[in-house]
VOGU-3710 file (C-alpha; in Angstrom, 3 decimals, decimal comma):
1> matindyvis> -269,049/20,508/-50,817  -265,371/20,849/-51,655  -264,059/23,012/-54,473  -261,168/22,710/-56,926  -260,137/25,588/-59,163  -263,409/27,256/-58,030  -265,522/24,286/-59,209  -267,800/22,432/-56,830  -266,892/18,845/-55,985  -269,693/16,713/-54,548
11> pealheaaad> -268,404/14,254/-51,915  -271,550/12,135/-52,411  -271,040/11,822/-56,165  -267,343/11,200/-55,582  -268,120/8,352/-53,141  -270,528/6,765/-55,601  -268,188/7,163/-58,566  -265,208/5,744/-56,654  -267,173/2,680/-55,533  -268,646/2,045/-58,972
21> lrdelgdisd> -265,317/2,486/-60,735  -263,704/0,044/-58,334  -266,530/-2,479/-58,748  -266,528/-2,205/-62,548  -262,802/-2,074/-63,330  -261,009/-3,022/-60,125  -257,628/-1,472/-59,461  -256,922/0,849/-62,399  -253,406/1,809/-61,311  -252,092/-0,603/-63,974
31> lpselvntla> -253,300/1,833/-66,643  -251,512/4,989/-67,876  -252,000/7,917/-65,496  -253,679/10,074/-68,139  -256,257/7,371/-68,753  -256,722/6,824/-64,998  -257,713/10,473/-64,572  -260,033/10,311/-67,589  -261,763/7,218/-66,192  -262,226/8,973/-62,853
41> nvyyrffanl> -263,793/11,916/-64,691  -266,100/9,687/-66,769  -267,491/7,987/-63,671  -267,669/11,161/-61,611  -269,431/13,086/-64,410  -272,108/10,418/-64,570  -272,838/10,464/-60,824  -272,497/14,250/-60,547  -275,106/14,505/-63,284  -277,414/12,185/-61,344
51> ehircggntr> -277,015/14,362/-58,262  -277,579/17,433/-60,422  -280,943/15,948/-61,424  -281,765/14,903/-57,842  -281,014/18,432/-56,623  -283,432/19,959/-59,090  -280,882/21,133/-61,632  -278,042/22,537/-59,493  -275,743/23,514/-62,356  -272,837/24,341/-60,025
61> lleaflpkas> -272,248/20,586/-59,750  -271,422/20,467/-63,461  -269,516/23,709/-64,009  -266,201/21,894/-64,464  -267,583/20,027/-67,473  -269,652/22,636/-69,298  -268,551/25,464/-71,597  -269,523/28,922/-70,415  -272,783/29,966/-72,013  -273,817/33,456/-73,039
71> smhdafknyt> -277,557/32,720/-72,964  -280,096/30,326/-71,466  -280,501/28,745/-74,895  -276,753/28,010/-75,123  -276,693/26,711/-71,549  -279,526/24,288/-72,284  -277,820/23,177/-75,499  -274,485/22,630/-73,705  -276,166/20,578/-71,001  -278,073/18,457/-73,545
81> vfnaqsiaay> -274,800/17,566/-75,298  -273,053/16,929/-71,984  -275,868/14,710/-70,715  -275,767/12,515/-73,814  -271,970/12,287/-73,796  -271,695/11,498/-70,083  -274,231/8,658/-70,314  -272,649/7,216/-73,464  -269,148/7,412/-71,957  -270,254/5,733/-68,733
91> envkgmvvsa> -271,951/2,909/-70,653  -269,117/2,271/-73,119  -265,839/2,977/-71,369  -265,778/-0,226/-69,314  -265,835/-2,427/-72,431  -263,039/-0,421/-74,010  -260,817/-0,736/-70,923  -261,481/-4,469/-70,647  -260,510/-4,816/-74,324  -257,357/-2,761/-73,766
101> rtvrteepef> -256,254/-5,016/-70,912  -256,837/-8,086/-73,078  -254,891/-6,549/-75,960  -252,055/-5,643/-73,603  -251,668/-9,351/-72,774  -252,356/-10,963/-76,155  -251,293/-8,337/-78,702  -249,194/-5,782/-76,803  -248,072/-3,981/-79,975  -251,630/-2,659/-80,400
111> ypylitlild> -252,006/-1,554/-76,779  -250,704/2,044/-77,209  -253,028/2,530/-80,177  -256,045/1,417/-78,161  -255,137/3,621/-75,179  -254,890/6,629/-77,488  -258,234/5,748/-79,038  -259,918/5,541/-75,620  -258,533/8,969/-74,695  -259,692/10,427/-78,007
121> mfkynidkag> -263,172/9,064/-77,395  -263,666/9,882/-73,717  -261,256/12,726/-72,921  -261,276/14,711/-76,160  -264,782/13,662/-77,267  -263,708/13,279/-80,905  -266,771/12,381/-82,942  -266,614/8,945/-84,607  -263,042/8,508/-83,371  -262,986/4,805/-84,230
131> sktpirrgie> -263,364/5,538/-87,942  -260,556/8,109/-88,076  -256,821/7,638/-88,413  -254,548/8,500/-85,468  -253,126/11,408/-87,499  -256,597/12,845/-88,133  -257,516/12,443/-84,468  -254,243/14,096/-83,442  -255,132/17,138/-85,518  -258,626/17,323/-84,038
141> rkfktvyeiq> -257,197/17,117/-80,510  -255,512/20,485/-81,000  -258,889/22,148/-81,468  -260,636/20,448/-78,550  -261,214/21,894/-75,102  -260,801/19,258/-72,397  -263,330/19,428/-69,570  -261,677/17,372/-66,843  -260,779/17,847/-63,191  -257,109/17,176/-62,584
151> nlfelmqsas> -256,010/14,685/-59,906  -259,579/13,444/-59,615  -258,553/9,852/-58,991  -256,527/10,998/-55,946  -259,663/12,753/-54,697  -261,636/9,559/-55,201  -259,141/7,634/-53,125  -259,616/10,149/-50,320  -263,383/10,029/-50,655  -263,433/6,249/-50,513
161> vnrmhqsddg> -261,691/6,000/-47,131  -264,910/5,897/-45,080  -266,688/3,553/-47,458  -263,747/1,127/-47,527  -263,464/1,205/-43,768  -267,109/0,217/-43,363  -266,859/-2,839/-45,626  -266,775/-6,329/-44,083  -265,715/-8,070/-47,299  -261,963/-7,740/-47,015
171> lvavpieeki> -262,018/-4,582/-49,099  -259,488/-2,801/-46,936  -255,979/-3,595/-48,145  -254,382/-1,133/-45,707  -255,644/0,222/-42,382  -257,708/3,396/-42,611  -255,047/5,377/-40,740  -252,485/4,472/-43,396  -254,932/5,313/-46,183  -255,541/8,755/-44,729
181> qdqrevalgl> -251,808/9,244/-44,224  -251,196/8,362/-47,877  -253,590/11,081/-49,023  -252,088/13,552/-46,559  -248,705/12,869/-48,145  -250,181/13,442/-51,607  -251,536/16,807/-50,455  -248,245/17,755/-48,793  -246,370/16,839/-51,956  -248,616/19,103/-53,999
191> mrqnkfseal> -248,154/21,932/-51,488  -244,362/21,585/-51,698  -244,737/22,073/-55,450  -246,904/25,170/-54,818  -249,886/23,355/-56,346  -252,216/24,655/-53,669  -255,409/24,547/-55,749  -254,818/20,822/-56,352  -253,962/20,028/-52,724  -256,972/21,872/-51,298
201> pillllienn> -259,789/19,503/-52,343  -257,818/16,491/-51,097  -257,471/18,156/-47,701  -261,155/19,137/-47,579  -262,153/15,538/-48,224  -259,721/14,315/-45,561  -261,361/16,755/-43,141  -264,700/15,049/-43,798  -263,111/11,788/-42,647  -261,191/13,264/-39,705
211> sddwslyyma> -262,803/16,470/-38,510  -260,773/16,624/-35,271  -257,344/16,905/-36,894  -256,258/20,550/-36,529  -253,381/20,123/-38,986  -255,756/19,341/-41,860  -257,624/22,597/-41,277  -254,275/24,382/-41,011  -252,990/23,008/-44,318  -256,317/23,653/-46,054
221> gqcsyytnkn> -256,226/27,195/-44,668  -252,751/27,689/-46,122  -253,937/26,452/-49,522  -256,925/28,788/-49,418  -254,664/31,713/-48,498  -252,242/31,030/-51,335  -255,114/30,721/-53,834  -256,543/34,094/-52,742  -259,556/32,676/-50,884  -259,128/34,701/-47,727
231> sdalkllyka> -262,592/34,172/-46,266  -262,246/30,391/-46,634  -258,747/30,552/-45,167  -259,976/32,416/-42,096  -262,747/29,899/-41,428  -260,356/26,948/-41,748  -257,606/28,519/-39,664  -259,982/29,550/-36,870  -261,269/25,974/-36,815  -257,680/24,744/-36,516
241> lklnqnevhl> -257,059/27,286/-33,742  -260,076/26,024/-31,833  -258,500/22,553/-31,864  -254,952/23,736/-31,115  -254,508/27,188/-29,590  -250,735/27,155/-29,130  -249,328/26,120/-32,507  -246,879/28,842/-33,555  -247,001/28,366/-37,314  -250,787/28,230/-37,260
251> lftlglvlqk> -250,899/31,555/-35,422  -248,340/32,999/-37,833  -250,383/31,976/-40,887  -253,589/33,287/-39,327  -251,808/36,575/-38,701  -250,817/36,784/-42,382  -254,391/36,144/-43,515  -255,793/38,728/-41,108  -253,175/41,206/-42,295  -254,174/40,588/-45,914
261> deayevaikv> -257,802/41,042/-44,858  -256,812/44,418/-43,338  -257,907/43,263/-39,883  -254,735/44,802/-38,494  -255,593/45,011/-34,801  -256,553/41,338/-34,630  -253,519/40,352/-36,703  -251,264/42,204/-34,255  -252,692/40,272/-31,290  -252,328/36,932/-33,088
271> lkkaislaps> -248,737/37,597/-34,208  -247,747/38,772/-30,728  -249,059/35,509/-29,304  -246,971/33,571/-31,849  -243,896/35,545/-30,790  -244,614/34,939/-27,101  -244,647/31,188/-27,796  -241,514/31,274/-29,976  -239,309/34,299/-29,198  -236,766/33,280/-31,855
281> ffeaynslgl> -239,341/33,044/-34,678  -238,119/36,215/-36,364  -240,336/35,886/-39,441  -243,248/36,626/-37,089  -241,498/39,810/-35,873  -241,121/40,894/-39,495  -244,793/40,206/-40,247  -245,808/42,061/-37,109  -243,723/45,021/-38,236  -245,373/44,924/-41,659
291> tyrkngqfre> -248,817/44,816/-40,034  -248,038/47,926/-37,997  -246,658/49,632/-41,118  -249,782/48,819/-43,148  -251,790/50,272/-40,273  -249,804/53,518/-40,491  -247,966/52,914/-37,178  -244,408/53,435/-38,429  -242,646/53,812/-35,076  -244,182/50,592/-33,772
301> alewyskaae> -243,255/48,876/-37,048  -239,643/50,068/-36,737  -239,534/48,837/-33,146  -240,494/45,272/-34,148  -238,261/45,238/-37,215  -235,390/46,347/-34,955  -236,166/43,594/-32,448  -236,075/41,069/-35,295  -232,724/42,349/-36,588  -231,218/42,386/-33,092
311> gilatvgdev> -232,539/38,899/-32,397  -231,113/37,459/-35,605  -227,760/39,130/-34,981  -227,640/37,810/-31,414  -228,546/34,283/-32,517  -225,887/34,320/-35,226  -223,360/35,773/-32,802  -223,992/33,026/-30,251  -223,437/30,408/-32,938  -220,236/32,006/-34,236
321> lkdkercfre> -218,723/32,447/-30,773  -219,017/28,741/-30,013  -215,750/28,280/-31,898  -213,650/30,124/-29,335  -210,275/29,135/-30,779  -211,068/30,828/-34,086  -212,802/33,798/-32,471  -210,382/34,897/-29,746  -206,668/35,132/-29,095  -205,204/35,785/-25,695
331> sivdgnksvd> -202,071/37,893/-25,360  -200,061/39,592/-22,628  -199,049/43,195/-23,140  -196,955/44,958/-20,506  -197,796/42,207/-18,096  -201,528/42,561/-18,644  -203,649/39,792/-20,128  -205,901/40,832/-23,007  -208,290/39,040/-25,366  -208,337/40,008/-29,038
341> ilpyvferth> -211,317/39,361/-31,299  -210,107/37,736/-34,503  -211,324/38,639/-38,037  -213,084/35,253/-38,226  -215,875/36,607/-35,976  -216,828/39,344/-38,431  -216,297/37,242/-41,551  -218,339/34,309/-40,246  -221,102/36,582/-38,905  -221,489/38,255/-42,278
351> emlrsdptya> -221,437/34,880/-44,023  -224,213/33,523/-41,802  -226,349/36,647/-42,187  -226,109/36,189/-45,966  -227,115/32,519/-45,798  -230,810/33,468/-45,522  -232,669/36,490/-46,976  -234,587/37,272/-43,765  -232,011/39,684/-42,337  -231,679/41,579/-45,626
361> iiknnmgvcl> -235,477/41,893/-45,898  -235,803/43,166/-42,336  -233,059/45,779/-42,808  -234,794/46,987/-45,964  -238,094/47,209/-44,067  -236,398/49,228/-41,340  -235,189/51,616/-44,035  -238,719/51,992/-45,385  -240,028/52,934/-41,933  -237,231/55,448/-41,447
371> lelgdinaar> -238,110/57,008/-44,795  -241,729/57,302/-43,695  -240,503/58,985/-40,501  -238,370/61,427/-42,499  -234,890/60,167/-41,494  -233,302/59,767/-44,923  -229,701/59,286/-43,776  -230,616/56,515/-41,343  -232,779/54,904/-44,028  -229,867/54,953/-46,494
381> kqfeesiqci> -227,663/53,074/-44,014  -230,335/50,367/-43,605  -230,723/49,924/-47,373  -226,947/49,662/-47,801  -226,699/47,041/-45,072  -229,621/45,157/-46,618  -227,770/44,982/-49,940  -224,622/43,680/-48,232  -226,607/40,820/-46,682  -228,550/39,588/-49,732
391> pdgykypdpf> -227,625/35,911/-50,377  -225,869/35,075/-53,623  -228,391/34,275/-56,355  -231,348/35,666/-54,402  -233,272/38,292/-56,362  -234,233/41,118/-54,042  -234,311/44,486/-55,836  -236,155/46,474/-53,134  -233,201/48,109/-51,321  -231,581/49,058/-54,648
401> khlelig> -234,798/50,752/-55,749  -235,085/52,618/-52,457  -231,492/53,871/-52,679  -232,116/55,041/-56,206  -235,263/56,806/-55,042  -233,535/58,816/-52,301  -230,432/59,499/-54,405
//
């Protein structure tokens, strides 16, 4: 079973709900997005409740839709209300949506009113909503708790991939590969917005349809890591690693998770392998240094931080020196030819180091290690250089705090 916001999502109930919703109401993308999600929840609640009954009362299937109860009596009462509401909603919502579509065509001025009424009835569960004015319902909305799973329709689309692919009735409008790719893009879009808890269940459902795709496990592992589910992240990332043992960013992420899990020795091995595959991936050097530091190995940490700083400086230097005309000037003094380094080299190097915070962070981390080793003067120099290389607009108070600490 997949989870979203720590609630269980049943793939079986999701398959059934998606198919039934499609059969009953067709393509619902013509409806407002808020209503689309509510419809998905109405149908899913009904089938999740059926599975709950089939499984002998597995209440985890319904946690997303039930208030937290302080006693068995309250839990039974909450479920009784939920059961009645979910059945009534499932039986009545189709007729309301059909009416709304008719009104949209024949009397469009009443369409917004009807959409709001449907939401008040099936999303906010306002009692006797049809007999109340919109103003009265609007007031009641403010006091209602909404029990819905966000982005549930997107999950349904993912869950329906296998079922659609198996149909022989022309149900597939796009090839299954494109359908899966669409949902991958949805998940990636959510990840770019840092909505990891919303992307995760989409990825877990895609994994059910394509269990040999390492990148799905990798992305799901990232989402688990960023939502503080380390044990889940480790399982997913190790599965990805089994399918692809030489992907640098996968190894890097696994190293971060192991570091957070305080499995420092294993994290060190994983991060060193990432570095061996990509010697210019300096973020991995920094993470390796941090892993050593967390493990109390300050000299080893300083060594890897220093390698990162030297590597970044060398890379920047190589790039700057490509423009030889602006970097060097030849002259003859007393009959001897000499080459002068022009100010552009230093100005451009400093500018490039300040274009990304990585160098500033590494120099600060070097200072921290030197402090731990008792070399205050050397640490001060690292903190000062870190401050000089912080990009404009980037908030990084650490080196300032360290300088203030040592005086």
